[in-house]
N, C-alpha and C positions, 0 to 999 in steps of 0.2 A: 126945127131941129129938136126941140124939147119933146114934141110928140113922137118923133122917130125914136128917140132914146127911150121913152116910156114903153113903146111897143116892143123894142128889142129886149128890154129888161123883163117884161111880162112874158116873153117868149120862152123863158127858162121854166120848163115844166117838171117840177120836182116829183110829181106823182108818177112820172115815167122812170124814176130811178130804180136800178136793179143791181143785184149783187154780182160782182165780178170774180173776186178771189179773196182768200185769206193767206197771209204770209207770215212766217216767223221772224222775218227781218226785211230790211229794204232791198237786200240783194236778190230776193225772190220776187219782188214786185215788178210788174210790167214796166219796161223802160220806154214809156210813150212821151209825147211832147205836149200832153194836155196840162190842164190846171187842176191842182188838188187843194181842197179845203178840208182841213182835219178837225175832228172833234176830240177833245181830250178833257180829262178831269179825274178827280178822286173816284174810287169805286163807290157806287150807290148814290151818285148825285143826280141821276136821271139822264145820263148821256145817250143811251140807246133809245129811251123814250122820246128824247128831243129829236133825234134823227127820224124816228117813226112818225112823229107829229109833223115835222117839216115835209116829209114825203107823202103824208096821208096814207101810210101803210102800217098796219099793226105789228107785223112780224118781219119787217125788213132787217132791222138790227135786233139781234137776239137779246132778250131781256131775261136774266136769270134771277132766281130767288136768292142766290148766294153772291155776295160782293166778290170781286176779284176773278170772275169767271172768264172775262175776256183777256186772253193772253197773246192774241195774234193781231196783226194789222189787217183790218177788214176794208176792202176797197169796193166802192159802189159807183156805178156810172150814171150820171144825171142825163147827159147827152153827149154828142161828139165833142171830145176834148175837155169835158167837164166832169170832175170826179169828187165824191165825198169820201173821206177816210175816217173810219172809227178806230181810234187808237186804244191800246189796252188801258184799263183804269189803273191808277196808281194809289199807293198809300194804304192798302189794305193790310193791316198789321198781322192778321192771322195766317197770311200766306207764309210758307217757308222763306227764310232769308235769301236763299239762292234764287228762288223764283222772283222775289221782289227786286233783286239786283238785276236779273235778266230783263224784267219788264222796263225798269228804269233805263237800262242800256239800249233796248229797242227804241224807246221814245227819244232818247238823246240823239241817237244816230239818225233817226228819221228827221227830227227837227234840224239837225246840223247839215245833213248831206242830201236830203231829198230835194232836188232842184225844182220839181214840179209844184212844191208847196208854196201857195200864194197867201193863204189866210189860215188862222188858227182860232177856233172857237173853244175857249176854255170854259167848261161848264162847272159852275159852282152852286152849291146849295145856298140860297139867298140868306138862310139863317146863320150859316157858318162860312162866309167867304174869306178868300185871301189866306188860306192855310200855307204853311211853309213850302210844300211842294208846288202849290199854285204859283207862288212868287218865283220859284226857281224856273218853272216853265215859262213864265212871262219874261224873265231875264234871258233865257235861251232864245225866245222868239225875237226879242228886241235886238239881240246881238246878231241874229241871222236876217234881220230886216224883214220879218214876216208880219203882216197885218194881224192885229189881235182884236177879238171881240170877247169880252167877259160876259157870259150869259148866266144870269142869276135865276136858276130854276127853282121849282116848287114854290112859286109866288102865291099859290093858293093856300099855303100854310100860314101866311101872315095877312094882317089887315092892310088895305091899300096904303094907309099912312105909314105903316112900318116898312112896306116895300119901297116907298119913295125915300124914306130915311136911309135904308140900306143901299139903295141905288146911289144916292148922293155921297154916302160914306165911301163907297168903292171908287166912284169917280174922282173924288178929292184925293184919295190915297194914290191912285194910279197916275195922277198928273205929275207926281214927283218922279215917276219912272219913264213915262213918255206921254206927250200930249196927244198922240195919235190913237191911243187905246180907246176902243168903243166899249160901252157898258150898256146892257139892256136887261129887262125883266122878262121872265118866261114862265109859263106853266103848261105842261103837256096835258094836264087834267082839264083845265078850263080854256086851253088854246090862247092864253094870254101871250102877246108878243110875237105871234107867228108871222104877221105881216112885216114887222120890223126886222125879224131874222131873215126873212126872204129878201127884203130890200138890201140888207147889208151883204148877203151872199151874192146877190145879183151884181152889185157894184164891184165886188172882188172878181167874179167870173168875167165881167165885162171889161175890166181894166186891162186885161192881158190879151184881149181879142185883137 
């Protein structure tokens, strides 16, 4: 039985992921019966780079030189019934207030009403985790009973011992919010944590099959 499960999990081929559509809100997204796992985080934490590393594609998710460039919901198909969603980055203070509010509204409605959403990967810079909007998103996810993975990116910026310290710090903090929150270290540059990210996403995709 274990070998069958391993084979099924390894059958998810993230390198086959392709772009489907961009949408300004959830009302424009396809109303399918599949599973969605969304990536979210502050602008400039490496969210798009993470998706590109996961799928082994350099230009699947658009990477801009300017924070706050992603203002739409971007939908990618992994395989039949399995989708990855790149949500707009939040918290970029140089954006006009009305645009910031609109982005926050898009995110809140997606997290609250998108029934296909099964798991949420909250991407954080390992050097500066758990900022105010991160905590708000975690609370929204818990309230909506969505599985959460906090992915601490840019691990190549710290020494291994510092990464472990930050990992344990975030784990201990989130225990007070929910015992089910997962925390992992990641680096797009050095491909650190890619296998662990794959395994967690596999388990989420599999759970609803």
